[in-house]
N, C-alpha and C positions, 0 to 999 in steps of 0.2 A: 651179181652184185655180192658184196661182203655180207649183207644181211641174210642171204639165203644160204650160208654155209656156216659151220661152226666157227666161232672166233678162234678157238684153239682146239687142236686135236693132237693127242699124244698117243703113240702106238708102240708097244713093246719096249718102253725106255728101261735101260739097265745102266747103272752108274757104278764104278769102282772108284773109290778114293785110295789110291795106292792099291793094296792088296785087298782092302776091305770092300765087301759088297754093300753099298749103301742103299742102292734101289734094285729091285728085281722085277723086269717085265711089267712095268706100270703102263696102263692104258686108260684113258678118259678123254672126254671132250666137253667144251664149254659152249653152250648156246647162246646166241646173242641176248643181251639184257639180263642175264642171270647173275646171282651172287653165289658163289661157291666157296665153301670152306674146306680146308685140309686140316684134319684133327688126327691126333695120335701121340704116343708117349714120347718122351725125350729120347733122341737117338733113332727115331723112326724114319728119318730121312726127308722130313718136310721142307726144311730150308734147302736141302740139296735137290729136291724135285724143283722148287722154284727157280733156282739157279740154273739147273740144267734146261729148264724149259725156255729161259731167257737167253741160253747159250752163253752164260757167264762161266760155266765150267763145262769141261768136255763129256760127251756121253759115250759109253762104251758101245751101246747099240740101241737101236730104236729110232723112230722118227718123230719129229715135232714140226707141225704146221700151225702158223699163225695168220689168220686172215686169208686161208687157203694157199699160203706159200710156205716153203721150208724156211725155217728160222734163220738159215744161213743167207737167204736170198730176199729178205724183206726190204732192203734199200730204205727208201724214204718212209716206207710204212713203219719203220721202227719207231718213228716220232709219235705214232699213235698209241704208243705203249708208256703208261705211267707206272713207276716202280718205287715203292716205299720199302727199304731194307730193313731188317731187324735192327741192326746196329748201324747208324750213320756216324761214322768215325770222322772228326774234322778237328782242326786246331781251334779251340774255343776262343783263343786270343786273336784269330784272323779277323781283320777289320772290314767285315762285310755286313751290310744291313740286312733286315728282313726284306724290304722292297728289292734289293739288289739281288738277293738270292732267288726270289720269286721270279724276277725278270729273266734269270738264266733259263727258265723253263719256256720262254718264248721261242718258237722255232721258225718264224717267218723273217726273212731279211727285210731291212728297211722298215718302213711303216712306223716310225718312232711314236707318233701320237698315238696310234692303235696299240701299240705296245704298252705304254704308260697306262692307258685306259684299261687294258686287259689285266695288267698287274693289279691296279687298284680294285677293279671288279672282283678279281679271285680273292683278294684279301677281305673285301667287304663280305663276299659269300661264305667264307670260313670264319668270319667273326674275328679277323686278325688284323684289321686295318689299323687299329690303335697301336699295333707293334711295328708299323712300317719302318720307323727310323730307329728301332732298337737293334743293338748288335746281336747276331744270332747266338753268340757265345753266352748271353745273359738270359735266354729263354728257358722256362721250365720244360719238363718232358711234354706235357699236354700242349703247351704253346708250340713247341717245335713241331709236333705231329700236325698241327693245324697249318703251320707255315709250309710243311712239305706237301700237305694236301692242295694248298693253294698253288704251289709249284706245278703239280699235276694238272691244275685246273686252268692254268693261264693259257693254254693252247689246247685244241680240239684232241681228244684221246678216244680210243675205243675200248681198250683194255687197261684195267688198273690192277696191279699186283702188289698185294700188301703181305709182307712177311713179318708177322708178330707185330703189326703196326701198333698195337696198343701196350706194348710192353713198357712198363716204368709209368703208366697212366693209371690213377686210381679208378675205383668202380664207378663213380660219378662221371668222371672225365671220359671214361670208356662208353658209358651209356650215351652221353651227349655227343661223342664222336660218331658213334653208329647211327644216331638220328640224323646228324649232318651228312654222313656218307650216304645214307638211303635217299635223302632228299635230293643230293647232287645227282646220284645214280638215276633217279626218275627223270630229273630234268635233262641230263646229259645223254642218257641211253647207254651208260657204261656198262661193260661187263667186268664182273670183279672175280678175282681168284685171290683168296686170302689164307694165310696160315694162322691159326688161332689155337689157344689152350682154353679159352672161355667157352665151355659147352653151352652154358645157359644163353649166352649172347649169340652164339652160333644158331641155337635152337630157335631164337626169336626173330633173328634178321636175315637169315640165309635160306636160299631156294634150294640148294643141294649141298650135300655134304660127302666128302671122300674120307674114308677112314684108312689111314695108312699106317702100316709097319713093315717097312721095307719094300712091301707090295701092297696093292689095294686089297684091303679085307673085305670092304663093301663100299656101295656108294649108292646114292639115292636121296630121297626127300629127308629132311631132318627127323621126321617121325620114324621112319625106317632106320636110317643110319645110326641114329643116337638112341636106338633101344637099348635096353640093359644088356640083352644078349650079345648085340654087335659091339658094344663099348667094351665088354668083357673080352670078347674075341680080339679086339684091337689092342686094349691095355694090358690084358692079363688078369688072372684072377684076384690081384690085390688092389684092383681098381675100385675106388669109392668115389661116387660123384657128389661133388660139393655144391650145394645150392647157395648162392648169395643174392642179396637184394641190391639192386642199383637204384639209388634214390636220385 
């Protein structure tokens, strides 16, 4: 069964972007039900790692397995992956409502009544039902993130991948989103892989941390990976940890 094997297993992943070595010999795995953060400086390859894991960009070498299968042979299991990219680029004048966007996440054919109920339930769960008839181009950054989370929630998923999901969201909105994400993770049994710059939020909310700077500098519990020594090794000697309060 899927629950008896790693949700994601990456071995020796190397990625060149043109002639630039973006990732070198990256290996890690995600156990079911865990929330793992990737942290590191700008240009460390965090988004490249996420995209390579999801087979959105080519790998130069290395293997990626999701649910115990090679990423290139997932078939229908690909529908079990939810993905929130760092920049969701769309035409803000495109006439699509929040309800219609979330409905695109429904993966079952037919069953219209179930589909409508699932979309409404996902919007309720993400506190976005009041936005259901609003055009997506009119949403704030925080509202749009909630709608994308509802999109991921409308159908069963096992793996949720977030690439800087909280970019453009203020501190309070980030804290509220993390609370909501953790609640849904517990309810749905999601495994989460996320890229984040917010060390404090990662420390408070994640089970595992991967410190990345082209290759894995270290990985482990937040207490270990986010120690001053490991953060300096990851970010360099100019690193200063900034603590802020989420109200």
